[in-house]
Each structure stands twice: as structure tokens, then as C-alpha cells.
Short mmCIF file of the C-alpha atoms (twelve columns), coordinates in Angstrom:
data_MODEL
# 
_entry.id   MODEL 
# 
loop_
_atom_site.group_PDB 
_atom_site.id 
_atom_site.type_symbol 
_atom_site.label_atom_id 
_atom_site.label_alt_id 
_atom_site.label_comp_id 
_atom_site.label_asym_id 
_atom_site.label_seq_id 
_atom_site.Cartn_x 
_atom_site.Cartn_y 
_atom_site.Cartn_z 
_atom_site.pdbx_PDB_model_num 
ATOM 1   C CA . MET A 1   -8.844 -14.313 -9.811  1 
ATOM 2   C CA . PHE A 2   -5.039 -14.271 -9.471  1 
ATOM 3   C CA . LYS A 3   -4.164 -17.717 -10.748 1 
ATOM 4   C CA . HIS A 4   -1.264 -16.811 -13.037 1 
ATOM 5   C CA . ILE A 5   1.211  -14.581 -11.193 1 
ATOM 6   C CA . LEU A 6   4.486  -13.162 -12.458 1 
ATOM 7   C CA . LEU A 7   7.111  -12.515 -9.787  1 
ATOM 8   C CA . ALA A 8   9.969  -10.388 -11.108 1 
ATOM 9   C CA . THR A 9   13.009 -10.840 -8.906  1 
ATOM 10  C CA . ASP A 10  16.702 -10.097 -8.737  1 
ATOM 11  C CA . GLY A 11  17.468 -11.709 -5.389  1 
ATOM 12  C CA . SER A 12  17.504 -8.373  -3.531  1 
ATOM 13  C CA . GLU A 13  15.882 -7.778  -0.157  1 
ATOM 14  C CA . HIS A 14  12.953 -5.984  -1.817  1 
ATOM 15  C CA . SER A 15  12.393 -8.830  -4.242  1 
ATOM 16  C CA . LEU A 16  12.438 -11.381 -1.408  1 
ATOM 17  C CA . ARG A 17  9.607  -9.448  0.260   1 
ATOM 18  C CA . ALA A 18  7.833  -9.330  -3.107  1 
ATOM 19  C CA . GLY A 19  8.228  -13.115 -3.290  1 
ATOM 20  C CA . GLU A 20  6.524  -13.487 0.075   1 
ATOM 21  C CA . LYS A 21  3.605  -11.359 -1.147  1 
ATOM 22  C CA . ALA A 22  3.338  -13.327 -4.396  1 
ATOM 23  C CA . ILE A 23  3.213  -16.569 -2.405  1 
ATOM 24  C CA . ALA A 24  0.562  -15.113 -0.077  1 
ATOM 25  C CA . LEU A 25  -1.469 -14.037 -3.114  1 
ATOM 26  C CA . ALA A 26  -1.147 -17.505 -4.662  1 
ATOM 27  C CA . ARG A 27  -2.244 -19.164 -1.404  1 
ATOM 28  C CA . CYS A 28  -5.526 -17.221 -1.593  1 
ATOM 29  C CA . HIS A 29  -6.455 -18.829 -4.894  1 
ATOM 30  C CA . GLU A 30  -6.292 -22.604 -5.203  1 
ATOM 31  C CA . GLY A 31  -4.468 -23.786 -8.307  1 
ATOM 32  C CA . SER A 32  -2.439 -20.606 -8.662  1 
ATOM 33  C CA . LYS A 33  0.965  -20.675 -10.314 1 
ATOM 34  C CA . ILE A 34  3.866  -18.262 -9.930  1 
ATOM 35  C CA . ASP A 35  6.345  -17.687 -12.732 1 
ATOM 36  C CA . ILE A 36  9.535  -16.448 -11.081 1 
ATOM 37  C CA . VAL A 37  11.348 -14.314 -13.636 1 
ATOM 38  C CA . TYR A 38  14.973 -13.218 -13.390 1 
ATOM 39  C CA . VAL A 39  16.209 -10.904 -16.133 1 
ATOM 40  C CA . VAL A 40  19.875 -11.175 -17.028 1 
ATOM 41  C CA . ASP A 41  20.992 -7.673  -17.948 1 
ATOM 42  C CA . GLY A 42  24.037 -7.760  -20.245 1 
ATOM 43  C CA . LYS A 43  25.518 -4.628  -18.666 1 
ATOM 44  C CA . GLN A 44  25.189 -6.068  -15.165 1 
ATOM 45  C CA . SER A 45  26.448 -9.499  -16.259 1 
ATOM 46  C CA . LYS A 46  29.807 -8.069  -17.321 1 
ATOM 47  C CA . GLU A 47  30.223 -6.456  -13.903 1 
ATOM 48  C CA . ASP A 48  29.229 -9.721  -12.166 1 
ATOM 49  C CA . VAL A 49  31.866 -11.636 -14.112 1 
ATOM 50  C CA . LEU A 50  34.556 -9.159  -13.119 1 
ATOM 51  C CA . HIS A 51  33.568 -9.261  -9.426  1 
ATOM 52  C CA . HIS A 52  33.046 -13.025 -9.250  1 
ATOM 53  C CA . TRP A 53  35.785 -14.308 -11.546 1 
ATOM 54  C CA . GLY A 54  35.858 -18.094 -11.760 1 
ATOM 55  C CA . LEU A 55  32.317 -18.650 -10.490 1 
ATOM 56  C CA . ASP A 56  29.585 -19.942 -12.767 1 
ATOM 57  C CA . ALA A 57  27.185 -17.029 -13.424 1 
ATOM 58  C CA . ALA A 58  24.190 -19.358 -13.822 1 
ATOM 59  C CA . ASP A 59  24.855 -20.906 -10.400 1 
ATOM 60  C CA . LYS A 60  25.135 -17.450 -8.855  1 
ATOM 61  C CA . ARG A 61  21.746 -16.458 -10.319 1 
ATOM 62  C CA . LYS A 62  20.125 -19.674 -9.094  1 
ATOM 63  C CA . GLN A 63  21.489 -19.022 -5.585  1 
ATOM 64  C CA . LYS A 64  19.767 -15.621 -5.585  1 
ATOM 65  C CA . LEU A 65  16.436 -17.364 -6.193  1 
ATOM 66  C CA . GLN A 66  16.843 -20.186 -3.657  1 
ATOM 67  C CA . MET A 67  15.021 -18.423 -0.799  1 
ATOM 68  C CA . ILE A 68  11.933 -17.731 -2.888  1 
ATOM 69  C CA . GLU A 69  12.019 -21.217 -4.391  1 
ATOM 70  C CA . GLN A 70  12.224 -22.818 -0.927  1 
ATOM 71  C CA . LYS A 71  9.307  -20.728 0.362   1 
ATOM 72  C CA . ALA A 72  7.150  -21.631 -2.642  1 
ATOM 73  C CA . LYS A 73  7.946  -25.341 -2.184  1 
ATOM 74  C CA . HIS A 74  7.219  -25.139 1.538   1 
ATOM 75  C CA . GLU A 75  3.811  -23.542 0.851   1 
ATOM 76  C CA . GLY A 76  3.003  -26.068 -1.882  1 
ATOM 77  C CA . ILE A 77  2.742  -23.381 -4.547  1 
ATOM 78  C CA . ASP A 78  3.221  -24.389 -8.168  1 
ATOM 79  C CA . TYR A 79  6.043  -22.329 -9.672  1 
ATOM 80  C CA . GLU A 80  8.445  -22.130 -12.581 1 
ATOM 81  C CA . ILE A 81  11.748 -20.264 -12.786 1 
ATOM 82  C CA . ILE A 82  12.325 -18.384 -16.025 1 
ATOM 83  C CA . PHE A 83  15.536 -16.613 -17.039 1 
ATOM 84  C CA . LEU A 84  15.184 -13.853 -19.625 1 
ATOM 85  C CA . HIS A 85  17.840 -11.639 -21.226 1 
ATOM 86  C CA . GLY A 86  17.688 -7.906  -21.822 1 
ATOM 87  C CA . GLU A 87  17.039 -4.626  -20.070 1 
ATOM 88  C CA . PRO A 88  14.952 -5.548  -16.992 1 
ATOM 89  C CA . GLY A 89  12.036 -3.085  -17.259 1 
ATOM 90  C CA . PRO A 90  11.077 -3.568  -20.910 1 
ATOM 91  C CA . THR A 91  11.847 -7.309  -20.800 1 
ATOM 92  C CA . ILE A 92  9.534  -7.889  -17.823 1 
ATOM 93  C CA . VAL A 93  6.770  -5.813  -19.442 1 
ATOM 94  C CA . GLU A 94  7.059  -7.662  -22.750 1 
ATOM 95  C CA . HIS A 95  6.975  -11.061 -21.015 1 
ATOM 96  C CA . ALA A 96  4.033  -10.063 -18.798 1 
ATOM 97  C CA . ASN A 97  1.977  -8.714  -21.682 1 
ATOM 98  C CA . LYS A 98  2.686  -11.681 -23.983 1 
ATOM 99  C CA . ASN A 99  1.735  -14.274 -21.372 1 
ATOM 100 C CA . ASN A 100 -1.505 -12.777 -20.023 1 
ATOM 101 C CA . TYR A 101 -0.646 -12.761 -16.329 1 
ATOM 102 C CA . ASP A 102 -3.344 -11.913 -13.807 1 
ATOM 103 C CA . ALA A 103 -0.845 -9.899  -11.759 1 
ATOM 104 C CA . VAL A 104 2.804  -8.879  -11.607 1 
ATOM 105 C CA . VAL A 105 4.537  -8.673  -8.228  1 
ATOM 106 C CA . ILE A 106 7.815  -6.769  -8.073  1 
ATOM 107 C CA . GLY A 107 9.957  -5.220  -5.366  1 
ATOM 108 C CA . SER A 108 10.614 -1.512  -5.258  1 
ATOM 109 C CA . ARG A 109 14.260 -0.803  -5.737  1 
ATOM 110 C CA . GLY A 110 14.577 1.979   -3.220  1 
ATOM 111 C CA . LEU A 111 16.183 4.533   -5.543  1 
ATOM 112 C CA . ASN A 112 16.375 8.040   -4.152  1 
ATOM 113 C CA . VAL A 113 14.058 10.648  -5.699  1 
ATOM 114 C CA . PHE A 114 16.729 12.188  -7.952  1 
ATOM 115 C CA . GLN A 115 17.877 8.823   -9.349  1 
ATOM 116 C CA . GLU A 116 14.309 7.702   -9.958  1 
ATOM 117 C CA . MET A 117 13.502 10.975  -11.729 1 
ATOM 118 C CA . VAL A 118 16.544 10.690  -13.999 1 
ATOM 119 C CA . LEU A 119 16.798 6.933   -14.534 1 
ATOM 120 C CA . GLY A 120 13.372 5.561   -13.661 1 
ATOM 121 C CA . SER A 121 13.090 2.418   -11.613 1 
ATOM 122 C CA . VAL A 122 12.325 -1.014  -13.034 1 
ATOM 123 C CA . SER A 123 9.177  -1.269  -10.909 1 
ATOM 124 C CA . HIS A 124 7.971  2.121   -12.183 1 
ATOM 125 C CA . LYS A 125 8.517  1.088   -15.814 1 
ATOM 126 C CA . VAL A 126 6.621  -2.165  -15.231 1 
ATOM 127 C CA . ALA A 127 3.744  -0.434  -13.437 1 
ATOM 128 C CA . LYS A 128 3.353  2.066   -16.290 1 
ATOM 129 C CA . ARG A 129 3.398  -0.437  -19.156 1 
ATOM 130 C CA . ALA A 130 2.077  -3.788  -17.947 1 
ATOM 131 C CA . LYS A 131 -1.479 -4.586  -19.049 1 
ATOM 132 C CA . CYS A 132 -2.359 -6.317  -15.777 1 
ATOM 133 C CA . PRO A 133 -2.381 -5.195  -12.135 1 
ATOM 134 C CA . VAL A 134 1.092  -4.602  -10.670 1 
ATOM 135 C CA . MET A 135 1.912  -4.887  -6.972  1 
ATOM 136 C CA . ILE A 136 5.071  -3.019  -5.947  1 
ATOM 137 C CA . VAL A 137 6.406  -4.244  -2.612  1 
ATOM 138 C CA . LYS A 138 8.603  -2.090  -0.383  1 
# 
């Protein structure tokens, strides 16, 4: 049923919990695969460069995904890490809809009510526009 799972992650605490749920979901269905997607947002990348001058940005992104990658390996789950570029919400939705995933698993960002009302969270945008079931993990 859920053999092709998209895990959208940014390395945050919420996305680590989402990774655990995606792995648990994959364990329930033999032969499942998780595509671990990290979206590089150009606006955020500039800020990262300024704060982490001299460090390789690609290495920094890979470090954020290490915990999830280690857990997937430990559980024997087939996975692939995919880096995409763009605004996170629309980019995740476009990728999910183009690749016919059975489910998307994403962490909630924990925005306060006012910020979510004004800006909208990535998880909310994905839940509204993805053509497959979306699990938002707190």
C-alpha cells in the first residue's frame, strides 16, 4: 500500500520525528522505498553561507540528513537522498505529484498561529496540494 514514500526533511527536530514515522511506515510494507528529499531554498542558502563561512554547504546539508540515513540503514529500508532547489512547499508538491508517491511524510514546523496565517507553513502547503496522502508529524 505505501511502497513509495516521500520524506521531506530539513534536518530539524520535527523532520527527524517525521523520518522515524516514514521508516515505521516503510517497515510495515515489505519492499518499500523512501525518497528523502531536501529542498535547497536560495533565500536560506545565502543566509547559511554568511553564518557558516568557509564550510562546504553540500557537506552541511548531508550532515543534517545523517541521522535519518543511519536509521534507514539500520532498519534495512531502501532509500535515496534527493536534493532539489526552489521554494520548499511548491517544490515538494511538484516532486511528489510528478513521481506518484503513495504517501508524503513531513514534519510540522511549529509556527505560531499568526505566522502560519500570514506565511503558511511548508507542511500546510504540501497537505493542500499533494495528490497523495500526507502525514504531518509533530
